[in-house]
C-alpha positions as protocol buffer text, in pm:
chain_id: "A"
residue {
  index: 1
  type: UNK
  ca { x: 7086 y: 11170 z: 14963 }
}
residue {
  index: 2
  type: UNK
  ca { x: 7000 y: 11204 z: 14595 }
}
residue {
  index: 3
  type: UNK
  ca { x: 7055 y: 10827 z: 14529 }
}
residue {
  index: 4
  type: UNK
  ca { x: 6817 y: 10751 z: 14817 }
}
residue {
  index: 5
  type: UNK
  ca { x: 6555 y: 10979 z: 14685 }
}
residue {
  index: 6
  type: UNK
  ca { x: 6566 y: 10815 z: 14350 }
}
residue {
  index: 7
  type: UNK
  ca { x: 6509 y: 10472 z: 14469 }
}
residue {
  index: 8
  type: UNK
  ca { x: 6124 y: 10496 z: 14459 }
}
residue {
  index: 9
  type: UNK
  ca { x: 5870 y: 10621 z: 14205 }
}
residue {
  index: 10
  type: UNK
  ca { x: 5754 y: 10885 z: 14445 }
}
residue {
  index: 11
  type: UNK
  ca { x: 6120 y: 10999 z: 14489 }
}
residue {
  index: 12
  type: UNK
  ca { x: 6141 y: 11037 z: 14114 }
}
residue {
  index: 13
  type: UNK
  ca { x: 5842 y: 11260 z: 14112 }
}
residue {
  index: 14
  type: UNK
  ca { x: 5972 y: 11469 z: 14405 }
}
residue {
  index: 15
  type: UNK
  ca { x: 6312 y: 11494 z: 14225 }
}
residue {
  index: 16
  type: UNK
  ca { x: 6158 y: 11631 z: 13913 }
}
residue {
  index: 17
  type: UNK
  ca { x: 5948 y: 11887 z: 14106 }
}
residue {
  index: 18
  type: UNK
  ca { x: 6182 y: 12017 z: 14364 }
}
residue {
  index: 19
  type: UNK
  ca { x: 6539 y: 11877 z: 14295 }
}
residue {
  index: 20
  type: UNK
  ca { x: 6659 y: 12179 z: 14110 }
}
residue {
  index: 21
  type: UNK
  ca { x: 6574 y: 12424 z: 14392 }
}
residue {
  index: 22
  type: UNK
  ca { x: 6624 y: 12213 z: 14699 }
}
residue {
  index: 23
  type: UNK
  ca { x: 7018 y: 12230 z: 14691 }
}
residue {
  index: 24
  type: UNK
  ca { x: 7043 y: 11848 z: 14626 }
}
residue {
  index: 25
  type: UNK
  ca { x: 7277 y: 11739 z: 14362 }
}
residue {
  index: 26
  type: UNK
  ca { x: 7235 y: 11414 z: 14163 }
}
residue {
  index: 27
  type: UNK
  ca { x: 7542 y: 11201 z: 14146 }
}
residue {
  index: 28
  type: UNK
  ca { x: 7651 y: 11021 z: 13824 }
}
residue {
  index: 29
  type: UNK
  ca { x: 7915 y: 10743 z: 13853 }
}
residue {
  index: 30
  type: UNK
  ca { x: 8111 y: 10549 z: 13597 }
}
residue {
  index: 31
  type: UNK
  ca { x: 8435 y: 10382 z: 13500 }
}
residue {
  index: 32
  type: UNK
  ca { x: 8663 y: 10506 z: 13233 }
}
residue {
  index: 33
  type: UNK
  ca { x: 8827 y: 10290 z: 12955 }
}
residue {
  index: 34
  type: UNK
  ca { x: 9134 y: 10286 z: 13160 }
}
residue {
  index: 35
  type: UNK
  ca { x: 8954 y: 10139 z: 13462 }
}
residue {
  index: 36
  type: UNK
  ca { x: 8917 y: 10450 z: 13667 }
}
residue {
  index: 37
  type: UNK
  ca { x: 8616 y: 10484 z: 13885 }
}
residue {
  index: 38
  type: UNK
  ca { x: 8462 y: 10839 z: 13904 }
}
residue {
  index: 39
  type: UNK
  ca { x: 8173 y: 11027 z: 14053 }
}
residue {
  index: 40
  type: UNK
  ca { x: 8036 y: 11358 z: 13932 }
}
residue {
  index: 41
  type: UNK
  ca { x: 7779 y: 11579 z: 14100 }
}
residue {
  index: 42
  type: UNK
  ca { x: 7653 y: 11934 z: 14062 }
}
residue {
  index: 43
  type: UNK
  ca { x: 7671 y: 12158 z: 13754 }
}
residue {
  index: 44
  type: UNK
  ca { x: 7881 y: 12444 z: 13624 }
}
residue {
  index: 45
  type: UNK
  ca { x: 8254 y: 12477 z: 13575 }
}
residue {
  index: 46
  type: UNK
  ca { x: 8435 y: 12139 z: 13628 }
}
residue {
  index: 47
  type: UNK
  ca { x: 8620 y: 12108 z: 13945 }
}
residue {
  index: 48
  type: UNK
  ca { x: 8834 y: 11788 z: 13958 }
}
residue {
  index: 49
  type: UNK
  ca { x: 8956 y: 11647 z: 14292 }
}
residue {
  index: 50
  type: UNK
  ca { x: 9260 y: 11410 z: 14304 }
}
residue {
  index: 51
  type: UNK
  ca { x: 9312 y: 11215 z: 14637 }
}
residue {
  index: 52
  type: UNK
  ca { x: 9617 y: 11132 z: 14821 }
}
residue {
  index: 53
  type: UNK
  ca { x: 9808 y: 10804 z: 14813 }
}
residue {
  index: 54
  type: UNK
  ca { x: 9662 y: 10517 z: 15021 }
}
residue {
  index: 55
  type: UNK
  ca { x: 9307 y: 10655 z: 15051 }
}
residue {
  index: 56
  type: UNK
  ca { x: 9045 y: 10713 z: 14771 }
}
residue {
  index: 57
  type: UNK
  ca { x: 8781 y: 10962 z: 14627 }
}
residue {
  index: 58
  type: UNK
  ca { x: 8585 y: 10951 z: 14948 }
}
residue {
  index: 59
  type: UNK
  ca { x: 8840 y: 11172 z: 15137 }
}
residue {
  index: 60
  type: UNK
  ca { x: 8693 y: 11470 z: 14955 }
}
residue {
  index: 61
  type: UNK
  ca { x: 8343 y: 11443 z: 15118 }
}
residue {
  index: 62
  type: UNK
  ca { x: 8350 y: 11781 z: 15286 }
}
residue {
  index: 63
  type: UNK
  ca { x: 8460 y: 11950 z: 14958 }
}
residue {
  index: 64
  type: UNK
  ca { x: 8191 y: 11787 z: 14755 }
}
residue {
  index: 65
  type: UNK
  ca { x: 7932 y: 11899 z: 14991 }
}
residue {
  index: 66
  type: UNK
  ca { x: 8081 y: 12257 z: 14992 }
}
residue {
  index: 67
  type: UNK
  ca { x: 8113 y: 12307 z: 14615 }
}
residue {
  index: 68
  type: UNK
  ca { x: 7864 y: 12093 z: 14422 }
}
residue {
  index: 69
  type: UNK
  ca { x: 7613 y: 12368 z: 14434 }
}
residue {
  index: 70
  type: UNK
  ca { x: 7841 y: 12596 z: 14222 }
}
residue {
  index: 71
  type: UNK
  ca { x: 8055 y: 12362 z: 14029 }
}
residue {
  index: 72
  type: UNK
  ca { x: 8053 y: 12022 z: 13846 }
}
residue {
  index: 73
  type: UNK
  ca { x: 8260 y: 11824 z: 14100 }
}
residue {
  index: 74
  type: UNK
  ca { x: 8431 y: 11523 z: 13970 }
}
residue {
  index: 75
  type: UNK
  ca { x: 8629 y: 11302 z: 14202 }
}
residue {
  index: 76
  type: UNK
  ca { x: 8800 y: 10966 z: 14094 }
}
residue {
  index: 77
  type: UNK
  ca { x: 8999 y: 10688 z: 14231 }
}
residue {
  index: 78
  type: UNK
  ca { x: 9365 y: 10659 z: 14121 }
}
residue {
  index: 79
  type: UNK
  ca { x: 9470 y: 10320 z: 13976 }
}
residue {
  index: 80
  type: UNK
  ca { x: 9483 y: 10057 z: 14243 }
}
residue {
  index: 81
  type: UNK
  ca { x: 9276 y: 10264 z: 14482 }
}
residue {
  index: 82
  type: UNK
  ca { x: 8906 y: 10258 z: 14563 }
}
residue {
  index: 83
  type: UNK
  ca { x: 8703 y: 10101 z: 14292 }
}
residue {
  index: 84
  type: UNK
  ca { x: 8956 y: 10173 z: 14024 }
}
residue {
  index: 85
  type: UNK
  ca { x: 9142 y: 9883 z: 13838 }
}
residue {
  index: 86
  type: UNK
  ca { x: 9491 y: 9783 z: 13964 }
}
residue {
  index: 87
  type: UNK
  ca { x: 9785 y: 9869 z: 13746 }
}
residue {
  index: 88
  type: UNK
  ca { x: 9890 y: 9586 z: 13507 }
}
residue {
  index: 89
  type: UNK
  ca { x: 10128 y: 9779 z: 13287 }
}
residue {
  index: 90
  type: UNK
  ca { x: 10322 y: 10103 z: 13261 }
}
residue {
  index: 91
  type: UNK
  ca { x: 10118 y: 10417 z: 13278 }
}
residue {
  index: 92
  type: UNK
  ca { x: 10127 y: 10777 z: 13371 }
}
residue {
  index: 93
  type: UNK
  ca { x: 9871 y: 10944 z: 13613 }
}
residue {
  index: 94
  type: UNK
  ca { x: 9854 y: 11255 z: 13408 }
}
residue {
  index: 95
  type: UNK
  ca { x: 9764 y: 11063 z: 13088 }
}
residue {
  index: 96
  type: UNK
  ca { x: 9496 y: 10873 z: 13294 }
}
residue {
  index: 97
  type: UNK
  ca { x: 9353 y: 11212 z: 13382 }
}
residue {
  index: 98
  type: UNK
  ca { x: 9350 y: 11338 z: 13044 }
}
residue {
  index: 99
  type: UNK
  ca { x: 9169 y: 11009 z: 12914 }
}
residue {
  index: 100
  type: UNK
  ca { x: 8909 y: 11053 z: 13187 }
}
residue {
  index: 101
  type: UNK
  ca { x: 8844 y: 11420 z: 13099 }
}
residue {
  index: 102
  type: UNK
  ca { x: 8820 y: 11334 z: 12730 }
}
residue {
  index: 103
  type: UNK
  ca { x: 8565 y: 11056 z: 12791 }
}
residue {
  index: 104
  type: UNK
  ca { x: 8360 y: 11283 z: 13009 }
}
residue {
  index: 105
  type: UNK
  ca { x: 8376 y: 11567 z: 12726 }
}
residue {
  index: 106
  type: UNK
  ca { x: 8558 y: 11808 z: 12959 }
}
residue {
  index: 107
  type: UNK
  ca { x: 8805 y: 12036 z: 12770 }
}
residue {
  index: 108
  type: UNK
  ca { x: 8940 y: 12225 z: 13063 }
}
residue {
  index: 109
  type: UNK
  ca { x: 8892 y: 12212 z: 13438 }
}
residue {
  index: 110
  type: UNK
  ca { x: 9017 y: 12343 z: 13773 }
}
residue {
  index: 111
  type: UNK
  ca { x: 9217 y: 12072 z: 13927 }
}
residue {
  index: 112
  type: UNK
  ca { x: 9252 y: 12020 z: 14312 }
}
residue {
  index: 113
  type: UNK
  ca { x: 9496 y: 11778 z: 14437 }
}
residue {
  index: 114
  type: UNK
  ca { x: 9642 y: 11665 z: 14771 }
}
residue {
  index: 115
  type: UNK
  ca { x: 9990 y: 11515 z: 14834 }
}
residue {
  index: 116
  type: UNK
  ca { x: 10036 y: 11269 z: 14561 }
}
residue {
  index: 117
  type: UNK
  ca { x: 9726 y: 11413 z: 14397 }
}
residue {
  index: 118
  type: UNK
  ca { x: 9897 y: 11750 z: 14385 }
}
residue {
  index: 119
  type: UNK
  ca { x: 10204 y: 11598 z: 14221 }
}
residue {
  index: 120
  type: UNK
  ca { x: 9978 y: 11447 z: 13961 }
}
residue {
  index: 121
  type: UNK
  ca { x: 9796 y: 11778 z: 13912 }
}
residue {
  index: 122
  type: UNK
  ca { x: 10132 y: 11952 z: 13865 }
}
residue {
  index: 123
  type: UNK
  ca { x: 10239 y: 11691 z: 13607 }
}
residue {
  index: 124
  type: UNK
  ca { x: 9906 y: 11717 z: 13424 }
}
residue {
  index: 125
  type: UNK
  ca { x: 9946 y: 12096 z: 13409 }
}
residue {
  index: 126
  type: UNK
  ca { x: 10286 y: 12074 z: 13266 }
}
residue {
  index: 127
  type: UNK
  ca { x: 10199 y: 11806 z: 13007 }
}
residue {
  index: 128
  type: UNK
  ca { x: 9863 y: 11955 z: 12913 }
}
residue {
  index: 129
  type: UNK
  ca { x: 9855 y: 12323 z: 13004 }
}
residue {
  index: 130
  type: UNK
  ca { x: 9570 y: 12393 z: 12774 }
}
residue {
  index: 131
  type: UNK
  ca { x: 9342 y: 12168 z: 12979 }
}
residue {
  index: 132
  type: UNK
  ca { x: 9384 y: 12343 z: 13318 }
}
residue {
  index: 133
  type: UNK
  ca { x: 9208 y: 12665 z: 13414 }
}
residue {
  index: 134
  type: UNK
  ca { x: 9337 y: 12675 z: 13781 }
}
residue {
  index: 135
  type: UNK
  ca { x: 9532 y: 12454 z: 14024 }
}
residue {
  index: 136
  type: UNK
  ca { x: 9494 y: 12402 z: 14404 }
}
residue {
  index: 137
  type: UNK
  ca { x: 9791 y: 12218 z: 14538 }
}
residue {
  index: 138
  type: UNK
  ca { x: 9720 y: 12085 z: 14907 }
}
residue {
  index: 139
  type: UNK
  ca { x: 10008 y: 11942 z: 15116 }
}
residue {
  index: 140
  type: UNK
  ca { x: 10188 y: 11915 z: 14785 }
}
residue {
  index: 141
  type: UNK
  ca { x: 10428 y: 11679 z: 14643 }
}
residue {
  index: 142
  type: UNK
  ca { x: 10627 y: 11750 z: 14334 }
}
residue {
  index: 143
  type: UNK
  ca { x: 10796 y: 11513 z: 14104 }
}
residue {
  index: 144
  type: UNK
  ca { x: 11193 y: 11504 z: 14140 }
}
residue {
  index: 145
  type: UNK
  ca { x: 11199 y: 11666 z: 14474 }
}
residue {
  index: 146
  type: UNK
  ca { x: 11449 y: 11487 z: 14703 }
}
residue {
  index: 147
  type: UNK
  ca { x: 11248 y: 11342 z: 14986 }
}
residue {
  index: 148
  type: UNK
  ca { x: 11449 y: 11300 z: 15292 }
}
residue {
  index: 149
  type: UNK
  ca { x: 11482 y: 10979 z: 15496 }
}
residue {
  index: 150
  type: UNK
  ca { x: 11169 y: 10910 z: 15705 }
}
residue {
  index: 151
  type: UNK
  ca { x: 11251 y: 10682 z: 15988 }
}
residue {
  index: 152
  type: UNK
  ca { x: 10893 y: 10630 z: 16075 }
}
residue {
  index: 153
  type: UNK
  ca { x: 10845 y: 10451 z: 15744 }
}
residue {
  index: 154
  type: UNK
  ca { x: 11086 y: 10166 z: 15853 }
}
residue {
  index: 155
  type: UNK
  ca { x: 10804 y: 9943 z: 16022 }
}
residue {
  index: 156
  type: UNK
  ca { x: 10602 y: 9978 z: 15708 }
}
residue {
  index: 157
  type: UNK
  ca { x: 10874 y: 9865 z: 15489 }
}
residue {
  index: 158
  type: UNK
  ca { x: 10952 y: 9571 z: 15719 }
}
residue {
  index: 159
  type: UNK
  ca { x: 10589 y: 9459 z: 15716 }
}
residue {
  index: 160
  type: UNK
  ca { x: 10599 y: 9474 z: 15331 }
}
residue {
  index: 161
  type: UNK
  ca { x: 10920 y: 9273 z: 15329 }
}
residue {
  index: 162
  type: UNK
  ca { x: 10736 y: 9005 z: 15541 }
}
residue {
  index: 163
  type: UNK
  ca { x: 10457 y: 8995 z: 15292 }
}
residue {
  index: 164
  type: UNK
  ca { x: 10200 y: 9144 z: 15536 }
}
residue {
  index: 165
  type: UNK
  ca { x: 10028 y: 9415 z: 15326 }
}
residue {
  index: 166
  type: UNK
  ca { x: 9742 y: 9462 z: 15577 }
}
residue {
  index: 167
  type: UNK
  ca { x: 9988 y: 9525 z: 15855 }
}
residue {
  index: 168
  type: UNK
  ca { x: 10183 y: 9762 z: 15647 }
}
residue {
  index: 169
  type: UNK
  ca { x: 9865 y: 9958 z: 15567 }
}
residue {
  index: 170
  type: UNK
  ca { x: 9774 y: 9963 z: 15941 }
}
residue {
  index: 171
  type: UNK
  ca { x: 10113 y: 10089 z: 16024 }
}
residue {
  index: 172
  type: UNK
  ca { x: 10093 y: 10344 z: 15768 }
}
residue {
  index: 173
  type: UNK
  ca { x: 9761 y: 10473 z: 15905 }
}
residue {
  index: 174
  type: UNK
  ca { x: 9951 y: 10546 z: 16225 }
}
residue {
  index: 175
  type: UNK
  ca { x: 10252 y: 10734 z: 16072 }
}
residue {
  index: 176
  type: UNK
  ca { x: 10288 y: 11114 z: 16114 }
}
residue {
  index: 177
  type: UNK
  ca { x: 10187 y: 11186 z: 15757 }
}
residue {
  index: 178
  type: UNK
  ca { x: 9839 y: 11048 z: 15828 }
}
residue {
  index: 179
  type: UNK
  ca { x: 9783 y: 11202 z: 16163 }
}
residue {
  index: 180
  type: UNK
  ca { x: 9512 y: 11453 z: 16218 }
}
residue {
  index: 181
  type: UNK
  ca { x: 9575 y: 11735 z: 16466 }
}
residue {
  index: 182
  type: UNK
  ca { x: 9291 y: 11985 z: 16455 }
}
residue {
  index: 183
  type: UNK
  ca { x: 9007 y: 11754 z: 16375 }
}
residue {
  index: 184
  type: UNK
  ca { x: 9081 y: 11440 z: 16564 }
}
residue {
  index: 185
  type: UNK
  ca { x: 8716 y: 11323 z: 16498 }
}
residue {
  index: 186
  type: UNK
  ca { x: 8804 y: 11245 z: 16151 }
}
residue {
  index: 187
  type: UNK
  ca { x: 9092 y: 11031 z: 16245 }
}
residue {
  index: 188
  type: UNK
  ca { x: 8879 y: 10708 z: 16221 }
}
residue {
  index: 189
  type: UNK
  ca { x: 8770 y: 10817 z: 15882 }
}
residue {
  index: 190
  type: UNK
  ca { x: 9128 y: 10836 z: 15753 }
}
residue {
  index: 191
  type: UNK
  ca { x: 9225 y: 10500 z: 15916 }
}
residue {
  index: 192
  type: UNK
  ca { x: 8924 y: 10335 z: 15756 }
}
residue {
  index: 193
  type: UNK
  ca { x: 9007 y: 10474 z: 15411 }
}
residue {
  index: 194
  type: UNK
  ca { x: 9363 y: 10339 z: 15453 }
}
residue {
  index: 195
  type: UNK
  ca { x: 9256 y: 10000 z: 15549 }
}
residue {
  index: 196
  type: UNK
  ca { x: 8992 y: 9972 z: 15274 }
}
residue {
  index: 197
  type: UNK
  ca { x: 9283 y: 10036 z: 15042 }
}
residue {
  index: 198
  type: UNK
  ca { x: 9537 y: 9786 z: 15191 }
}
residue {
  index: 199
  type: UNK
  ca { x: 9555 y: 9588 z: 14862 }
}
residue {
  index: 200
  type: UNK
  ca { x: 9742 y: 9863 z: 14692 }
}
residue {
  index: 201
  type: UNK
  ca { x: 10055 y: 9774 z: 14903 }
}
residue {
  index: 202
  type: UNK
  ca { x: 10057 y: 9447 z: 14706 }
}
residue {
  index: 203
  type: UNK
  ca { x: 10074 y: 9601 z: 14358 }
}
residue {
  index: 204
  type: UNK
  ca { x: 10393 y: 9656 z: 14161 }
}
residue {
  index: 205
  type: UNK
  ca { x: 10461 y: 10029 z: 14104 }
}
residue {
  index: 206
  type: UNK
  ca { x: 10417 y: 10083 z: 13739 }
}
residue {
  index: 207
  type: UNK
  ca { x: 10358 y: 10457 z: 13725 }
}
residue {
  index: 208
  type: UNK
  ca { x: 10611 y: 10640 z: 13505 }
}
residue {
  index: 209
  type: UNK
  ca { x: 10743 y: 10974 z: 13610 }
}
residue {
  index: 210
  type: UNK
  ca { x: 10716 y: 11294 z: 13408 }
}
residue {
  index: 211
  type: UNK
  ca { x: 11048 y: 11368 z: 13230 }
}
residue {
  index: 212
  type: UNK
  ca { x: 11203 y: 11614 z: 13280 }
}
residue {
  index: 213
  type: UNK
  ca { x: 11062 y: 11615 z: 13641 }
}
residue {
  index: 214
  type: UNK
  ca { x: 10831 y: 11882 z: 13751 }
}
residue {
  index: 215
  type: UNK
  ca { x: 11060 y: 12028 z: 14027 }
}
residue {
  index: 216
  type: UNK
  ca { x: 11273 y: 12170 z: 13753 }
}
residue {
  index: 217
  type: UNK
  ca { x: 10977 y: 12307 z: 13543 }
}
residue {
  index: 218
  type: UNK
  ca { x: 10763 y: 12488 z: 13804 }
}
residue {
  index: 219
  type: UNK
  ca { x: 10815 y: 12825 z: 13636 }
}
residue {
  index: 220
  type: UNK
  ca { x: 10640 y: 12696 z: 13325 }
}
residue {
  index: 221
  type: UNK
  ca { x: 10311 y: 12673 z: 13495 }
}
residue {
  index: 222
  type: UNK
  ca { x: 10115 y: 12992 z: 13396 }
}
residue {
  index: 223
  type: UNK
  ca { x: 9768 y: 12925 z: 13533 }
}
residue {
  index: 224
  type: UNK
  ca { x: 9656 y: 13074 z: 13879 }
}
residue {
  index: 225
  type: UNK
  ca { x: 9772 y: 12840 z: 14147 }
}
residue {
  index: 226
  type: UNK
  ca { x: 9677 y: 12824 z: 14522 }
}
residue {
  index: 227
  type: UNK
  ca { x: 9894 y: 12616 z: 14762 }
}
residue {
  index: 228
  type: UNK
  ca { x: 9742 y: 12524 z: 15091 }
}
residue {
  index: 229
  type: UNK
  ca { x: 9937 y: 12358 z: 15368 }
}
residue {
  index: 230
  type: UNK
  ca { x: 9887 y: 12295 z: 15734 }
}
residue {
  index: 231
  type: UNK
  ca { x: 10159 y: 12425 z: 15963 }
}
residue {
  index: 232
  type: UNK
  ca { x: 10181 y: 12090 z: 16140 }
}
residue {
  index: 233
  type: UNK
  ca { x: 10271 y: 11906 z: 15816 }
}
residue {
  index: 234
  type: UNK
  ca { x: 10594 y: 11740 z: 15754 }
}
residue {
  index: 235
  type: UNK
  ca { x: 10906 y: 11974 z: 15711 }
}
residue {
  index: 236
  type: UNK
  ca { x: 10978 y: 11871 z: 15355 }
}
residue {
  index: 237
  type: UNK
  ca { x: 10614 y: 11926 z: 15262 }
}
residue {
  index: 238
  type: UNK
  ca { x: 10622 y: 12279 z: 15405 }
}
residue {
  index: 239
  type: UNK
  ca { x: 10948 y: 12323 z: 15196 }
}
residue {
  index: 240
  type: UNK
  ca { x: 10770 y: 12209 z: 14880 }
}
residue {
  index: 241
  type: UNK
  ca { x: 10488 y: 12446 z: 14944 }
}
residue {
  index: 242
  type: UNK
  ca { x: 10704 y: 12737 z: 14980 }
}
residue {
  index: 243
  type: UNK
  ca { x: 10911 y: 12630 z: 14666 }
}
residue {
  index: 244
  type: UNK
  ca { x: 10599 y: 12615 z: 14450 }
}
residue {
  index: 245
  type: UNK
  ca { x: 10473 y: 12955 z: 14587 }
}
residue {
  index: 246
  type: UNK
  ca { x: 10826 y: 13108 z: 14505 }
}
residue {
  index: 247
  type: UNK
  ca { x: 10871 y: 12938 z: 14168 }
}
residue {
  index: 248
  type: UNK
  ca { x: 10511 y: 12977 z: 14002 }
}
residue {
  index: 249
  type: UNK
  ca { x: 10449 y: 13329 z: 13911 }
}
residue {
  index: 250
  type: UNK
  ca { x: 10153 y: 13479 z: 14103 }
}
residue {
  index: 251
  type: UNK
  ca { x: 10094 y: 13172 z: 14309 }
}
residue {
  index: 252
  type: UNK
  ca { x: 9914 y: 13224 z: 14654 }
}
residue {
  index: 253
  type: UNK
  ca { x: 10029 y: 13030 z: 14961 }
}
residue {
  index: 254
  type: UNK
  ca { x: 9787 y: 12972 z: 15252 }
}
residue {
  index: 255
  type: UNK
  ca { x: 9905 y: 12814 z: 15573 }
}
residue {
  index: 256
  type: UNK
  ca { x: 9639 y: 12668 z: 15806 }
}
residue {
  index: 257
  type: UNK
  ca { x: 9736 y: 12685 z: 16177 }
}
residue {
  index: 258
  type: UNK
  ca { x: 9710 y: 12354 z: 16362 }
}
residue {
  index: 259
  type: UNK
  ca { x: 9649 y: 12118 z: 16071 }
}
residue {
  index: 260
  type: UNK
  ca { x: 9844 y: 11835 z: 15935 }
}
residue {
  index: 261
  type: UNK
  ca { x: 9911 y: 11670 z: 15611 }
}
residue {
  index: 262
  type: UNK
  ca { x: 9547 y: 11555 z: 15533 }
}
residue {
  index: 263
  type: UNK
  ca { x: 9451 y: 11924 z: 15542 }
}
residue {
  index: 264
  type: UNK
  ca { x: 9126 y: 11900 z: 15382 }
}
residue {
  index: 265
  type: UNK
  ca { x: 8984 y: 11673 z: 15653 }
}
residue {
  index: 266
  type: UNK
  ca { x: 9196 y: 11810 z: 15943 }
}
residue {
  index: 267
  type: UNK
  ca { x: 9072 y: 12156 z: 15888 }
}
residue {
  index: 268
  type: UNK
  ca { x: 8771 y: 12133 z: 15639 }
}
residue {
  index: 269
  type: UNK
  ca { x: 8614 y: 12475 z: 15701 }
}
residue {
  index: 270
  type: UNK
  ca { x: 8939 y: 12680 z: 15662 }
}
residue {
  index: 271
  type: UNK
  ca { x: 9048 y: 12466 z: 15366 }
}
residue {
  index: 272
  type: UNK
  ca { x: 8707 y: 12522 z: 15188 }
}
residue {
  index: 273
  type: UNK
  ca { x: 8716 y: 12891 z: 15263 }
}
residue {
  index: 274
  type: UNK
  ca { x: 9065 y: 12919 z: 15106 }
}
residue {
  index: 275
  type: UNK
  ca { x: 8965 y: 12735 z: 14804 }
}
residue {
  index: 276
  type: UNK
  ca { x: 8635 y: 12929 z: 14768 }
}
residue {
  index: 277
  type: UNK
  ca { x: 8819 y: 13255 z: 14796 }
}
residue {
  index: 278
  type: UNK
  ca { x: 9054 y: 13135 z: 14517 }
}
residue {
  index: 279
  type: UNK
  ca { x: 8770 y: 13039 z: 14300 }
}
residue {
  index: 280
  type: UNK
  ca { x: 8579 y: 13362 z: 14359 }
}
residue {
  index: 281
  type: UNK
  ca { x: 8286 y: 13195 z: 14533 }
}
residue {
  index: 282
  type: UNK
  ca { x: 8113 y: 13434 z: 14770 }
}
């Protein structure tokens, strides 16, 4: 909306006169020196949103709308996703995030991650505890956790073996981990995001793990932590959520009935309310 307003001279005048009181939030965008594309909107305490594997920053639309009037909301594309550069050499996601925050002049932030985004957020909190105010871990993964065999992944793997990355992405979009249960209207959005990012299936995996792995270091996290999970998520994700809640001192676990893995889109209102309560937003 803000970008549309700013396209005309009249829009610039209107923005100057009423933008600050109308609830509109101007969006700034850029690319970090590591090739990470980001968008920032709103003002106040920094709130960084890290998306799941196979989608991109746009999955956070309902959360940007909900929080940009109280926070400086930053969302970015992980390497190989969205508008960010593809990986070409070994890297770590947590150092990418540190570099982005450094370039944006952000010393500390609240970090919100979903799935692989949560795994990255945990790694960042362990590697750079002085940079994290609070953590929100949605449908969390955690480095070093033994993921069980997932039979429904076999067709995706076969498509990759045949060199058909687009088919692999399409099959991935149909797997249980990407399914929406409570908000089926958003299913098309999820599928579209996955297909927009089909090229990531062609990239060599160059991200390096945190060592020692996070699963053995959860008790070292001392910042406030909220864990949010849908009760229709995969069994091992529910186990990880409980593990984090048990291991991290003072962590809060919120389980949203009827929601699956992409919990921020499957149940946006309950998800936003849980996060708002954690952040102390009335």
